[in-house]
All heavy atoms as a GROMACS GRO file, in nm:
protein
  571
    1MET      N    1   0.084  -0.118   0.000
    1MET     CA    2   0.000   0.000   0.000
    1MET      C    3   0.088   0.124   0.000
    1MET      O    4   0.201   0.122   0.047
    1MET     CB    5  -0.093  -0.005   0.118
    1MET     CG    6  -0.202  -0.112   0.101
    1MET     SD    7  -0.306  -0.127   0.244
    1MET     CE    8  -0.231  -0.271   0.316
    2GLU      N    9   0.034   0.230  -0.050
    2GLU     CA   10   0.113   0.351  -0.071
    2GLU      C   11   0.174   0.407   0.058
    2GLU      O   12   0.289   0.448   0.058
    2GLU     CB   13   0.028   0.460  -0.138
    2GLU     CG   14  -0.017   0.424  -0.277
    2GLU     CD   15  -0.157   0.365  -0.282
    2GLU    OE1   16  -0.212   0.324  -0.178
    2GLU    OE2   17  -0.212   0.360  -0.394
    3CYS      N   18   0.098   0.410   0.167
    3CYS     CA   19   0.151   0.466   0.292
    3CYS      C   20   0.273   0.387   0.338
    3CYS      O   21   0.374   0.446   0.376
    3CYS     CB   22   0.045   0.465   0.402
    3CYS     SG   23  -0.080   0.593   0.382
    4ALA      N   24   0.264   0.256   0.337
    4ALA     CA   25   0.376   0.172   0.381
    4ALA      C   26   0.497   0.196   0.291
    4ALA      O   27   0.610   0.203   0.340
    4ALA     CB   28   0.336   0.026   0.380
    5ALA      N   29   0.474   0.211   0.162
    5ALA     CA   30   0.585   0.236   0.069
    5ALA      C   31   0.651   0.371   0.097
    5ALA      O   32   0.769   0.389   0.067
    5ALA     CB   33   0.534   0.231  -0.075
    6GLN      N   34   0.577   0.463   0.156
    6GLN     CA   35   0.631   0.595   0.189
    6GLN      C   36   0.681   0.602   0.332
    6GLN      O   37   0.715   0.709   0.382
    6GLN     CB   38   0.524   0.702   0.164
    6GLN     CG   39   0.484   0.714   0.020
    6GLN     CD   40   0.364   0.804  -0.002
    6GLN    OE1   41   0.304   0.857   0.091
    6GLN    NE2   42   0.327   0.823  -0.128
    7GLY      N   43   0.682   0.487   0.402
    7GLY     CA   44   0.734   0.482   0.538
    7GLY      C   45   0.636   0.532   0.644
    7GLY      O   46   0.676   0.561   0.756
    8ARG      N   47   0.509   0.538   0.610
    8ARG     CA   48   0.407   0.583   0.706
    8ARG      C   49   0.317   0.467   0.742
    8ARG      O   50   0.299   0.374   0.665
    8ARG     CB   51   0.322   0.696   0.646
    8ARG     CG   52   0.399   0.822   0.622
    8ARG     CD   53   0.305   0.937   0.593
    8ARG     NE   54   0.218   0.912   0.480
    8ARG     CZ   55   0.227   0.974   0.364
    8ARG    NH1   56   0.319   1.063   0.343
    8ARG    NH2   57   0.142   0.947   0.267
    9THR      N   58   0.257   0.476   0.859
    9THR     CA   59   0.158   0.377   0.900
    9THR      C   60   0.026   0.412   0.831
    9THR      O   61  -0.015   0.528   0.830
    9THR     CB   62   0.138   0.381   1.052
    9THR    OG1   63   0.264   0.357   1.113
    9THR    CG2   64   0.038   0.276   1.098
   10GLU      N   65  -0.038   0.310   0.774
   10GLU     CA   66  -0.166   0.334   0.707
   10GLU      C   67  -0.270   0.379   0.809
   10GLU      O   68  -0.271   0.334   0.922
   10GLU     CB   69  -0.217   0.208   0.638
   10GLU     CG   70  -0.138   0.171   0.515
   10GLU     CD   71  -0.048   0.052   0.539
   10GLU    OE1   72  -0.051  -0.005   0.648
   10GLU    OE2   73   0.028   0.019   0.447
   11GLY      N   74  -0.358   0.466   0.764
   11GLY     CA   75  -0.471   0.506   0.846
   11GLY      C   76  -0.582   0.403   0.830
   11GLY      O   77  -0.558   0.288   0.798
   12ARG      N   78  -0.700   0.446   0.847
   12ARG     CA   79  -0.816   0.359   0.827
   12ARG      C   80  -0.824   0.326   0.678
   12ARG      O   81  -0.819   0.415   0.595
   12ARG     CB   82  -0.940   0.428   0.879
   12ARG     CG   83  -0.926   0.460   1.029
   12ARG     CD   84  -1.036   0.548   1.079
   12ARG     NE   85  -1.163   0.481   1.087
   12ARG     CZ   86  -1.207   0.411   1.190
   12ARG    NH1   87  -1.132   0.398   1.297
   12ARG    NH2   88  -1.326   0.355   1.188
   13LEU      N   89  -0.837   0.199   0.647
   13LEU     CA   90  -0.830   0.156   0.507
   13LEU      C   91  -0.966   0.149   0.440
   13LEU      O   92  -1.067   0.119   0.504
   13LEU     CB   93  -0.762   0.020   0.499
   13LEU     CG   94  -0.617   0.018   0.545
   13LEU    CD1   95  -0.562  -0.123   0.542
   13LEU    CD2   96  -0.530   0.111   0.460
   14ARG      N   97  -0.965   0.177   0.312
   14ARG     CA   98  -1.083   0.171   0.227
   14ARG      C   99  -1.055   0.076   0.112
   14ARG      O  100  -0.946   0.078   0.053
   14ARG     CB  101  -1.119   0.309   0.172
   14ARG     CG  102  -1.132   0.417   0.279
   14ARG     CD  103  -1.244   0.390   0.377
   14ARG     NE  104  -1.254   0.492   0.478
   14ARG     CZ  105  -1.242   0.470   0.608
   14ARG    NH1  106  -1.220   0.348   0.653
   14ARG    NH2  107  -1.254   0.567   0.695
   15LEU      N  108  -1.154  -0.005   0.076
   15LEU     CA  109  -1.141  -0.104  -0.030
   15LEU      C  110  -1.221  -0.059  -0.151
   15LEU      O  111  -1.342  -0.033  -0.141
   15LEU     CB  112  -1.195  -0.239   0.020
   15LEU     CG  113  -1.202  -0.351  -0.083
   15LEU    CD1  114  -1.061  -0.398  -0.118
   15LEU    CD2  115  -1.284  -0.466  -0.028
   16CYS      N  116  -1.156  -0.050  -0.266
   16CYS     CA  117  -1.226  -0.017  -0.390
   16CYS      C  118  -1.312  -0.136  -0.428
   16CYS      O  119  -1.264  -0.249  -0.439
   16CYS     CB  120  -1.124   0.012  -0.501
   16CYS     SG  121  -1.201   0.037  -0.663
   17LEU      N  122  -1.440  -0.113  -0.448
   17LEU     CA  123  -1.532  -0.222  -0.483
   17LEU      C  124  -1.528  -0.258  -0.631
   17LEU      O  125  -1.593  -0.354  -0.672
   17LEU     CB  126  -1.674  -0.186  -0.439
   17LEU     CG  127  -1.691  -0.173  -0.287
   17LEU    CD1  128  -1.832  -0.129  -0.253
   17LEU    CD2  129  -1.657  -0.304  -0.218
   18THR      N  130  -1.451  -0.187  -0.709
   18THR     CA  131  -1.435  -0.221  -0.850
   18THR      C  132  -1.316  -0.315  -0.870
   18THR      O  133  -1.328  -0.418  -0.935
   18THR     CB  134  -1.415  -0.094  -0.936
   18THR    OG1  135  -1.529  -0.010  -0.920
   18THR    CG2  136  -1.397  -0.128  -1.082
   19CYS      N  137  -1.201  -0.281  -0.811
   19CYS     CA  138  -1.079  -0.358  -0.841
   19CYS      C  139  -1.009  -0.416  -0.718
   19CYS      O  140  -0.914  -0.492  -0.732
   19CYS     CB  141  -0.980  -0.272  -0.919
   19CYS     SG  142  -0.902  -0.142  -0.820
   20GLY      N  143  -1.052  -0.379  -0.597
   20GLY     CA  144  -0.991  -0.433  -0.476
   20GLY      C  145  -0.871  -0.354  -0.425
   20GLY      O  146  -0.805  -0.396  -0.330
   21HIS      N  147  -0.842  -0.239  -0.484
   21HIS     CA  148  -0.732  -0.156  -0.436
   21HIS      C  149  -0.758  -0.115  -0.291
   21HIS      O  150  -0.870  -0.078  -0.256
   21HIS     CB  151  -0.720  -0.030  -0.523
   21HIS     CG  152  -0.619   0.068  -0.474
   21HIS    ND1  153  -0.650   0.168  -0.385
   21HIS    CD2  154  -0.487   0.081  -0.500
   21HIS    CE1  155  -0.541   0.238  -0.359
   21HIS    NE2  156  -0.441   0.187  -0.429
   22MET      N  157  -0.655  -0.123  -0.207
   22MET     CA  158  -0.667  -0.078  -0.068
   22MET      C  159  -0.593   0.054  -0.054
   22MET      O  160  -0.476   0.064  -0.092
   22MET     CB  161  -0.604  -0.180   0.026
   22MET     CG  162  -0.680  -0.310   0.032
   22MET     SD  163  -0.830  -0.299   0.130
   22MET     CE  164  -0.762  -0.319   0.291
   23GLY      N  165  -0.662   0.154  -0.002
   23GLY     CA  166  -0.601   0.284   0.019
   23GLY      C  167  -0.646   0.342   0.151
   23GLY      O  168  -0.751   0.305   0.204
   24CYS      N  169  -0.565   0.433   0.203
   24CYS     CA  170  -0.599   0.494   0.333
   24CYS      C  171  -0.707   0.600   0.314
   24CYS      O  172  -0.730   0.652   0.205
   24CYS     CB  173  -0.474   0.554   0.397
   24CYS     SG  174  -0.394   0.680   0.297
   25SER      N  175  -0.771   0.633   0.424
   25SER     CA  176  -0.883   0.728   0.422
   25SER      C  177  -0.832   0.871   0.404
   25SER      O  178  -0.712   0.898   0.410
   25SER     CB  179  -0.961   0.718   0.553
   25SER     OG  180  -0.882   0.769   0.660
   26ASP      N  181  -0.924   0.963   0.389
   26ASP     CA  182  -0.889   1.104   0.374
   26ASP      C  183  -0.829   1.163   0.501
   26ASP      O  184  -0.766   1.268   0.495
   26ASP     CB  185  -1.012   1.186   0.332
   26ASP     CG  186  -1.048   1.164   0.187
   26ASP    OD1  187  -0.972   1.099   0.115
   26ASP    OD2  188  -1.154   1.213   0.146
   27SER      N  189  -0.847   1.096   0.615
   27SER     CA  190  -0.788   1.148   0.739
   27SER      C  191  -0.639   1.116   0.748
   27SER      O  192  -0.570   1.171   0.833
   27SER     CB  193  -0.862   1.094   0.861
   27SER     OG  194  -0.850   0.953   0.866
   28ALA      N  195  -0.588   1.032   0.661
   28ALA     CA  196  -0.445   1.000   0.656
   28ALA      C  197  -0.376   1.099   0.561
   28ALA      O  198  -0.440   1.152   0.470
   28ALA     CB  199  -0.425   0.857   0.607
   29PRO      N  200  -0.247   1.123   0.581
   29PRO     CA  201  -0.178   1.222   0.496
   29PRO      C  202  -0.186   1.195   0.346
   29PRO      O  203  -0.194   1.288   0.267
   29PRO     CB  204  -0.032   1.214   0.544
   29PRO     CG  205  -0.040   1.160   0.682
   29PRO     CD  206  -0.160   1.068   0.684
   30GLY      N  207  -0.186   1.069   0.305
   30GLY     CA  208  -0.186   1.039   0.163
   30GLY      C  209  -0.322   1.040   0.098
   30GLY      O  210  -0.333   1.060  -0.023
   31ALA      N  211  -0.428   1.018   0.176
   31ALA     CA  212  -0.564   1.009   0.121
   31ALA      C  213  -0.565   0.922  -0.005
   31ALA      O  214  -0.619   0.959  -0.108
   31ALA     CB  215  -0.623   1.147   0.095
   32HIS      N  216  -0.503   0.804   0.004
   32HIS     CA  217  -0.482   0.720  -0.113
   32HIS      C  218  -0.610   0.660  -0.171
   32HIS      O  219  -0.614   0.631  -0.290
   32HIS     CB  220  -0.380   0.611  -0.082
   32HIS     CG  221  -0.244   0.668  -0.059
   32HIS    ND1  222  -0.180   0.659   0.061
   32HIS    CD2  223  -0.162   0.737  -0.142
   32HIS    CE1  224  -0.063   0.719   0.052
   32HIS    NE2  225  -0.048   0.767  -0.070
   33ALA      N  226  -0.714   0.642  -0.092
   33ALA     CA  227  -0.839   0.590  -0.148
   33ALA      C  228  -0.901   0.693  -0.243
   33ALA      O  229  -0.944   0.659  -0.353
   33ALA     CB  230  -0.938   0.553  -0.037
   34THR      N  231  -0.901   0.819  -0.203
   34THR     CA  232  -0.953   0.925  -0.290
   34THR      C  233  -0.863   0.943  -0.412
   34THR      O  234  -0.912   0.960  -0.524
   34THR     CB  235  -0.967   1.057  -0.213
   34THR    OG1  236  -1.064   1.038  -0.109
   34THR    CG2  237  -1.012   1.170  -0.303
   35ALA      N  238  -0.732   0.936  -0.392
   35ALA     CA  239  -0.639   0.947  -0.504
   35ALA      C  240  -0.663   0.834  -0.605
   35ALA      O  241  -0.656   0.857  -0.726
   35ALA     CB  242  -0.495   0.944  -0.454
   36HIS      N  243  -0.694   0.714  -0.555
   36HIS     CA  244  -0.724   0.602  -0.645
   36HIS      C  245  -0.850   0.632  -0.727
   36HIS      O  246  -0.852   0.610  -0.848
   36HIS     CB  247  -0.743   0.473  -0.565
   36HIS     CG  248  -0.786   0.357  -0.649
   36HIS    ND1  249  -0.703   0.297  -0.741
   36HIS    CD2  250  -0.905   0.294  -0.658
   36HIS    CE1  251  -0.769   0.200  -0.802
   36HIS    NE2  252  -0.892   0.196  -0.753
   37TYR      N  253  -0.953   0.683  -0.663
   37TYR     CA  254  -1.074   0.720  -0.737
   37TYR      C  255  -1.041   0.824  -0.845
   37TYR      O  256  -1.083   0.811  -0.961
   37TYR     CB  257  -1.181   0.776  -0.644
   37TYR     CG  258  -1.283   0.859  -0.717
   37TYR    CD1  259  -1.371   0.800  -0.807
   37TYR    CD2  260  -1.288   0.996  -0.700
   37TYR    CE1  261  -1.462   0.878  -0.879
   37TYR    CE2  262  -1.379   1.073  -0.770
   37TYR     CZ  263  -1.465   1.014  -0.860
   37TYR     OH  264  -1.555   1.089  -0.931
   38GLU      N  265  -0.965   0.924  -0.808
   38GLU     CA  266  -0.934   1.032  -0.903
   38GLU      C  267  -0.854   0.982  -1.023
   38GLU      O  268  -0.871   1.031  -1.134
   38GLU     CB  269  -0.862   1.145  -0.832
   38GLU     CG  270  -0.953   1.218  -0.736
   38GLU     CD  271  -0.882   1.316  -0.644
   38GLU    OE1  272  -0.757   1.313  -0.636
   38GLU    OE2  273  -0.952   1.394  -0.576
   39SER      N  274  -0.768   0.883  -1.002
   39SER     CA  275  -0.687   0.833  -1.114
   39SER      C  276  -0.756   0.722  -1.192
   39SER      O  277  -0.728   0.703  -1.311
   39SER     CB  278  -0.551   0.784  -1.062
   39SER     OG  279  -0.566   0.668  -0.983
   40SER      N  280  -0.846   0.648  -1.129
   40SER     CA  281  -0.907   0.532  -1.194
   40SER      C  282  -1.051   0.555  -1.238
   40SER      O  283  -1.100   0.489  -1.329
   40SER     CB  284  -0.906   0.412  -1.099
   40SER     OG  285  -0.994   0.434  -0.990
   41GLY      N  286  -1.122   0.644  -1.165
   41GLY     CA  287  -1.264   0.663  -1.192
   41GLY      C  288  -1.352   0.558  -1.124
   41GLY      O  289  -1.473   0.558  -1.142
   42HIS      N  290  -1.292   0.469  -1.046
   42HIS     CA  291  -1.371   0.367  -0.975
   42HIS      C  292  -1.451   0.436  -0.864
   42HIS      O  293  -1.392   0.492  -0.773
   42HIS     CB  294  -1.278   0.260  -0.916
   42HIS     CG  295  -1.204   0.183  -1.020
   42HIS    ND1  296  -1.096   0.103  -0.989
   42HIS    CD2  297  -1.221   0.172  -1.154
   42HIS    CE1  298  -1.050   0.047  -1.099
   42HIS    NE2  299  -1.125   0.087  -1.201
   43PRO      N  300  -1.583   0.429  -0.869
   43PRO     CA  301  -1.666   0.517  -0.788
   43PRO      C  302  -1.694   0.472  -0.644
   43PRO      O  303  -1.732   0.556  -0.563
   43PRO     CB  304  -1.797   0.522  -0.865
   43PRO     CG  305  -1.804   0.389  -0.934
   43PRO     CD  306  -1.661   0.358  -0.970
   44LEU      N  307  -1.681   0.345  -0.612
   44LEU     CA  308  -1.726   0.298  -0.480
   44LEU      C  309  -1.611   0.240  -0.398
   44LEU      O  310  -1.533   0.159  -0.447
   44LEU     CB  311  -1.834   0.191  -0.494
   44LEU     CG  312  -1.962   0.235  -0.562
   44LEU    CD1  313  -2.052   0.114  -0.586
   44LEU    CD2  314  -2.034   0.340  -0.480
   45ALA      N  315  -1.607   0.279  -0.272
   45ALA     CA  316  -1.511   0.223  -0.177
   45ALA      C  317  -1.584   0.196  -0.047
   45ALA      O  318  -1.679   0.267  -0.012
   45ALA     CB  319  -1.396   0.319  -0.154
   46ARG      N  320  -1.540   0.092   0.024
   46ARG     CA  321  -1.603   0.063   0.153
   46ARG      C  322  -1.497   0.058   0.261
   46ARG      O  323  -1.380   0.034   0.235
   46ARG     CB  324  -1.682  -0.066   0.149
   46ARG     CG  325  -1.600  -0.192   0.147
   46ARG     CD  326  -1.692  -0.312   0.175
   46ARG     NE  327  -1.624  -0.437   0.156
   46ARG     CZ  328  -1.552  -0.499   0.251
   46ARG    NH1  329  -1.539  -0.444   0.369
   46ARG    NH2  330  -1.494  -0.614   0.227
   47SER      N  331  -1.542   0.080   0.383
   47SER     CA  332  -1.454   0.071   0.498
   47SER      C  333  -1.415  -0.074   0.520
   47SER      O  334  -1.495  -0.165   0.500
   47SER     CB  335  -1.525   0.124   0.622
   47SER     OG  336  -1.444   0.103   0.737
   48THR      N  337  -1.292  -0.095   0.566
   48THR     CA  338  -1.248  -0.229   0.604
   48THR      C  339  -1.236  -0.241   0.755
   48THR      O  340  -1.189  -0.342   0.805
   48THR     CB  341  -1.113  -0.265   0.540
   48THR    OG1  342  -1.014  -0.173   0.587
   48THR    CG2  343  -1.122  -0.261   0.389
   49GLU      N  344  -1.278  -0.138   0.827
   49GLU     CA  345  -1.266  -0.139   0.972
   49GLU      C  346  -1.368  -0.233   1.034
   49GLU      O  347  -1.485  -0.236   0.991
   49GLU     CB  348  -1.287   0.002   1.028
   49GLU     CG  349  -1.184   0.102   0.979
   49GLU     CD  350  -1.043   0.063   1.017
   49GLU    OE1  351  -1.016   0.030   1.135
   49GLU    OE2  352  -0.956   0.065   0.927
   50PRO      N  353  -1.327  -0.310   1.135
   50PRO     CA  354  -1.421  -0.401   1.203
   50PRO      C  355  -1.543  -0.325   1.256
   50PRO      O  356  -1.529  -0.216   1.313
   50PRO     CB  357  -1.340  -0.458   1.317
   50PRO     CG  358  -1.197  -0.442   1.276
   50PRO     CD  359  -1.193  -0.316   1.192
   51GLY      N  360  -1.660  -0.379   1.232
   51GLY     CA  361  -1.783  -0.320   1.281
   51GLY      C  362  -1.838  -0.207   1.195
   51GLY      O  363  -1.944  -0.154   1.224
   52GLU      N  364  -1.768  -0.168   1.091
   52GLU     CA  365  -1.817  -0.062   1.003
   52GLU      C  366  -1.876  -0.125   0.877
   52GLU      O  367  -1.807  -0.197   0.806
   52GLU     CB  368  -1.706   0.036   0.966
   52GLU     CG  369  -1.660   0.118   1.085
   52GLU     CD  370  -1.559   0.225   1.047
   52GLU    OE1  371  -1.524   0.239   0.929
   52GLU    OE2  372  -1.514   0.295   1.139
   53ALA      N  373  -2.002  -0.096   0.851
   53ALA     CA  374  -2.072  -0.153   0.734
   53ALA      C  375  -2.123  -0.040   0.646
   53ALA      O  376  -2.241  -0.015   0.637
   53ALA     CB  377  -2.187  -0.242   0.781
   54TRP      N  378  -2.030   0.030   0.584
   54TRP     CA  379  -2.071   0.139   0.497
   54TRP      C  380  -1.978   0.148   0.376
   54TRP      O  381  -1.869   0.092   0.375
   54TRP     CB  382  -2.072   0.272   0.571
   54TRP     CG  383  -1.940   0.313   0.631
   54TRP    CD1  384  -1.898   0.289   0.758
   54TRP    CD2  385  -1.834   0.383   0.566
   54TRP    NE1  386  -1.772   0.339   0.776
   54TRP    CE2  387  -1.730   0.397   0.659
   54TRP    CE3  388  -1.816   0.433   0.438
   54TRP    CZ2  389  -1.610   0.461   0.629
   54TRP    CZ3  390  -1.696   0.496   0.408
   54TRP    CH2  391  -1.595   0.510   0.503
   55ALA      N  392  -2.025   0.219   0.276
   55ALA     CA  393  -1.945   0.247   0.156
   55ALA      C  394  -1.967   0.394   0.119
   55ALA      O  395  -2.059   0.459   0.168
   55ALA     CB  396  -1.988   0.156   0.041
   56TRP      N  397  -1.880   0.443   0.031
   56TRP     CA  398  -1.888   0.582  -0.015
   56TRP      C  399  -1.888   0.581  -0.166
   56TRP      O  400  -1.807   0.512  -0.228
   56TRP     CB  401  -1.770   0.661   0.038
   56TRP     CG  402  -1.764   0.802  -0.012
   56TRP    CD1  403  -1.680   0.852  -0.107
   56TRP    CD2  404  -1.845   0.910   0.031
   56TRP    NE1  405  -1.706   0.986  -0.127
   56TRP    CE2  406  -1.806   1.025  -0.043
   56TRP    CE3  407  -1.948   0.922   0.123
   56TRP    CZ2  408  -1.867   1.148  -0.026
   56TRP    CZ3  409  -2.009   1.046   0.140
   56TRP    CH2  410  -1.967   1.157   0.066
   57CYS      N  411  -1.977   0.660  -0.225
   57CYS     CA  412  -1.979   0.680  -0.369
   57CYS      C  413  -1.916   0.816  -0.397
   57CYS      O  414  -1.971   0.920  -0.359
   57CYS     CB  415  -2.122   0.675  -0.424
   57CYS     SG  416  -2.127   0.710  -0.602
   58TYR      N  417  -1.800   0.814  -0.460
   58TYR     CA  418  -1.729   0.939  -0.491
   58TYR      C  419  -1.804   1.022  -0.595
   58TYR      O  420  -1.803   1.144  -0.587
   58TYR     CB  421  -1.588   0.909  -0.542
   58TYR     CG  422  -1.495   0.860  -0.435
   58TYR    CD1  423  -1.470   0.724  -0.420
   58TYR    CD2  424  -1.431   0.948  -0.349
   58TYR    CE1  425  -1.383   0.678  -0.321
   58TYR    CE2  426  -1.345   0.903  -0.250
   58TYR     CZ  427  -1.321   0.768  -0.238
   58TYR     OH  428  -1.236   0.722  -0.139
   59VAL      N  429  -1.867   0.958  -0.691
   59VAL     CA  430  -1.936   1.030  -0.798
   59VAL      C  431  -2.052   1.113  -0.743
   59VAL      O  432  -2.065   1.231  -0.773
   59VAL     CB  433  -1.987   0.932  -0.906
   59VAL    CG1  434  -2.073   1.004  -1.009
   59VAL    CG2  435  -1.870   0.862  -0.974
   60ASP      N  436  -2.137   1.049  -0.664
   60ASP     CA  437  -2.256   1.116  -0.612
   60ASP      C  438  -2.236   1.176  -0.474
   60ASP      O  439  -2.328   1.238  -0.420
   60ASP     CB  440  -2.374   1.018  -0.609
   60ASP     CG  441  -2.412   0.970  -0.747
   60ASP    OD1  442  -2.414   1.053  -0.840
   60ASP    OD2  443  -2.438   0.849  -0.763
   61GLU      N  444  -2.118   1.151  -0.414
   61GLU     CA  445  -2.088   1.196  -0.277
   61GLU      C  446  -2.196   1.150  -0.181
   61GLU      O  447  -2.257   1.229  -0.109
   61GLU     CB  448  -2.066   1.346  -0.273
   61GLU     CG  449  -1.946   1.389  -0.355
   61GLU     CD  450  -1.913   1.535  -0.344
   61GLU    OE1  451  -1.991   1.613  -0.283
   61GLU    OE2  452  -1.807   1.574  -0.395
   62VAL      N  453  -2.222   1.018  -0.184
   62VAL     CA  454  -2.329   0.957  -0.104
   62VAL      C  455  -2.269   0.851  -0.013
   62VAL      O  456  -2.190   0.767  -0.056
   62VAL     CB  457  -2.436   0.893  -0.196
   62VAL    CG1  458  -2.540   0.818  -0.115
   62VAL    CG2  459  -2.503   0.998  -0.281
   63PHE      N  460  -2.308   0.856   0.112
   63PHE     CA  461  -2.271   0.758   0.214
   63PHE      C  462  -2.373   0.645   0.208
   63PHE      O  463  -2.493   0.670   0.213
   63PHE     CB  464  -2.275   0.829   0.350
   63PHE     CG  465  -2.229   0.749   0.467
   63PHE    CD1  466  -2.094   0.723   0.486
   63PHE    CD2  467  -2.319   0.701   0.560
   63PHE    CE1  468  -2.050   0.652   0.595
   63PHE    CE2  469  -2.277   0.630   0.669
   63PHE     CZ  470  -2.142   0.605   0.687
   64LEU      N  471  -2.327   0.520   0.193
   64LEU     CA  472  -2.417   0.406   0.174
   64LEU      C  473  -2.405   0.307   0.289
   64LEU      O  474  -2.296   0.280   0.337
   64LEU     CB  475  -2.382   0.333   0.044
   64LEU     CG  476  -2.378   0.418  -0.082
   64LEU    CD1  477  -2.305   0.346  -0.193
   64LEU    CD2  478  -2.519   0.454  -0.123
   65ARG      N  479  -2.519   0.253   0.331
   65ARG     CA  480  -2.522   0.146   0.431
   65ARG      C  481  -2.599   0.029   0.371
   65ARG      O  482  -2.692   0.049   0.294
   65ARG     CB  483  -2.595   0.191   0.557
   65ARG     CG  484  -2.523   0.295   0.636
   65ARG     CD  485  -2.600   0.321   0.765
   65ARG     NE  486  -2.547   0.435   0.832
   65ARG     CZ  487  -2.460   0.426   0.932
   65ARG    NH1  488  -2.420   0.310   0.974
   65ARG    NH2  489  -2.416   0.535   0.990
   66PRO      N  490  -2.563  -0.094   0.411
   66PRO     CA  491  -2.639  -0.210   0.362
   66PRO      C  492  -2.786  -0.199   0.403
   66PRO      O  493  -2.816  -0.158   0.516
   66PRO     CB  494  -2.574  -0.329   0.431
   66PRO     CG  495  -2.440  -0.280   0.474
   66PRO     CD  496  -2.454  -0.133   0.498
   67ARG      N  497  -2.875  -0.232   0.313
   67ARG     CA  498  -3.018  -0.221   0.342
   67ARG      C  499  -3.060  -0.312   0.456
   67ARG      O  500  -3.142  -0.275   0.538
   67ARG     CB  501  -3.100  -0.256   0.218
   67ARG     CG  502  -3.248  -0.231   0.239
   67ARG     CD  503  -3.336  -0.267   0.127
   67ARG     NE  504  -3.271  -0.262  -0.003
   67ARG     CZ  505  -3.335  -0.260  -0.117
   67ARG    NH1  506  -3.465  -0.263  -0.119
   67ARG    NH2  507  -3.270  -0.256  -0.232
   68ASP      N  508  -3.002  -0.434   0.462
   68ASP     CA  509  -3.043  -0.529   0.565
   68ASP      C  510  -2.969  -0.509   0.697
   68ASP      O  511  -2.991  -0.582   0.792
   68ASP     CB  512  -3.026  -0.672   0.516
   68ASP     CG  513  -2.883  -0.709   0.485
   68ASP    OD1  514  -2.792  -0.627   0.512
   68ASP    OD2  515  -2.860  -0.819   0.432
   69GLY      N  516  -2.877  -0.411   0.701
   69GLY     CA  517  -2.806  -0.382   0.825
   69GLY      C  518  -2.689  -0.475   0.854
   69GLY      O  519  -2.619  -0.457   0.951
   70ARG      N  520  -2.668  -0.575   0.766
   70ARG     CA  521  -2.557  -0.667   0.788
   70ARG      C  522  -2.425  -0.604   0.748
   70ARG      O  523  -2.420  -0.525   0.655
   70ARG     CB  524  -2.576  -0.794   0.707
   70ARG     CG  525  -2.690  -0.880   0.753
   70ARG     CD  526  -2.707  -1.005   0.672
   70ARG     NE  527  -2.623  -1.010   0.552
   70ARG     CZ  528  -2.561  -1.119   0.509
   70ARG    NH1  529  -2.571  -1.232   0.573
   70ARG    NH2  530  -2.490  -1.116   0.399
   71SER      N  531  -2.322  -0.643   0.815
   71SER     CA  532  -2.188  -0.597   0.779
   71SER      C  533  -2.144  -0.666   0.651
   71SER      O  534  -2.170  -0.784   0.632
   71SER     CB  535  -2.091  -0.633   0.892
   71SER     OG  536  -1.958  -0.612   0.849
   72PRO      N  537  -2.075  -0.596   0.560
   72PRO     CA  538  -2.027  -0.661   0.438
   72PRO      C  539  -1.917  -0.762   0.467
   72PRO      O  540  -1.879  -0.838   0.380
   72PRO     CB  541  -1.974  -0.544   0.355
   72PRO     CG  542  -1.946  -0.437   0.452
   72PRO     CD  543  -2.045  -0.456   0.564
   73HIS      N  544  -1.867  -0.768   0.589
   73HIS     CA  545  -1.762  -0.862   0.626
   73HIS      C  546  -1.818  -1.001   0.655
   73HIS      O  547  -1.745  -1.097   0.662
   73HIS     CB  548  -1.684  -0.813   0.748
   73HIS     CG  549  -1.622  -0.678   0.725
   73HIS    ND1  550  -1.514  -0.662   0.643
   73HIS    CD2  551  -1.655  -0.557   0.771
   73HIS    CE1  552  -1.481  -0.533   0.640
   73HIS    NE2  553  -1.564  -0.468   0.717
   74ARG      N  554  -1.947  -1.012   0.675
   74ARG     CA  555  -2.010  -1.141   0.704
   74ARG      C  556  -2.041  -1.214   0.575
   74ARG      O  557  -2.071  -1.152   0.473
   74ARG     CB  558  -2.139  -1.123   0.782
   74ARG     CG  559  -2.118  -1.065   0.918
   74ARG     CD  560  -2.251  -1.059   0.988
   74ARG     NE  561  -2.243  -0.962   1.096
   74ARG     CZ  562  -2.347  -0.900   1.147
   74ARG    NH1  563  -2.466  -0.922   1.100
   74ARG    NH2  564  -2.331  -0.814   1.243
   75THR      N  565  -2.042  -1.346   0.582
   75THR     CA  566  -2.081  -1.423   0.464
   75THR      C  567  -2.210  -1.495   0.489
   75THR      O  568  -2.256  -1.510   0.598
   75THR     CB  569  -1.971  -1.525   0.428
   75THR    OG1  570  -1.944  -1.606   0.541
   75THR    CG2  571  -1.847  -1.453   0.381
   0.00000   0.00000   0.00000
């Protein structure tokens, strides 16, 4: 991941739902998840943090939660 390659500890990670790229959140110095969207156009990313069941749409700037309330980490 970009933060580790730059010698920094990754912040809260976001997973691109199009290609699986892992990038740090906007609260981290690199904001690599947003940078990935800007370079790729991949619109959706979700949190990988335990207990967080949400995603973000960069195109529409919309915060998304699962309709059934289940975490996306469960199978």
